[in-house]
Phi, psi and omega in degrees: 000128179294153184296319180302317179295320181294320178298318178299317182294323177299315178298316181298317180297316182288325177296325183276347185282142177262356179209168180304144182245127179289147178301325180296323180290320177296317181299319179294318180297319184267358176060048175226177180280158177297322179301323178296320179295319178302315181294318181294317180295319177299320178297316179296318179297323178293336177268016175072021172282125188284071176255132180237143182212157178217137182304130178084349181251315178119185182257146172226158177242141179302133180298141176093357178288131181246146174287151178300140181290148174273146183272059176243139170276178187296319180295321179294317179299320179295319179298320181292317180299314179296317179299319178295322178297323183290346178300335180300339181286344185285337184078004178271101185297323179295318179293321178298319178298318179293323178296319178296320178296317179296320179295321179298319179293319180298320180293337177297323185248351179222068180291167176096020180248018181293344183277004178247121188230138178239130175276156181259016178222162180135172178242144186293135176204164180267156178217127186270354182283134175266116185258017178306313184289333176293314178301318180291327176294323177298312181297320183275356182055051178251141181290156177240144172256116183249142163250115194234140178243117183278184184296336180271359180089004179281134181255134177224155173249127186223151169254125185231159174255105183290129185244322184198159175242133173252129182256113171258171177294325188257352178193173173240145183235129177268124172268126184207161172270121183264120181294326181293320181266348183054045182197166176287134178226158181244129184237122174291132182295326182287354176255004176279118178283328175203154180212119182238131176280126182266164177284336182293141179245169174226055185298143175067010179251324188292325184299317181293320180294318179296319179298319178295319178297316180299322182286322190251337187234336189304314182300322180287323184281317187275319180056048177197154172281133185258163175295000000 
């Protein structure tokens, strides 16, 4: 583990702790020696990071300390999260572990990306649909008007509440609440004949529906461990 990454992790551990944390516990979590933790904490303290410690009691961090912000806009943060998720396809366990750690750090400074999910299976194919506006509709909680063609060739027009995007190798799937069906439905982006972002919003409704979907359907639909 690089030192910069380890310093970040020490700050993250102390920020999340509700009581003093022993150097030995931090060392075990980060798989380094206690002496390394002593040196790293001293380095952080010299850089004015408000960490306080006492022998035999442990380290604490002053409440309210924030990590420096990353210079990513929302679209860039979403791209990084999806890219990190796709690392699971490599079969490199070490790289996958590092990707999960990086995603965890990104969420510390760029929350709100839980609506982007990547599956670890599928076959590579091209897709001509630009889903930028769908992602932005998810963030803004704006309804979409879809003209959709299902696998049987049947066409329907629907108004949906976009909740999340699932990224497979061969397609992308929109998870949404369908007003016509009064239920959560999944729409392949490559089967959307048209997609229009509406002015109508669904504020304070989507989070509960998404949480229910995550609890009851996500594992069946995604079939992969997520970051």
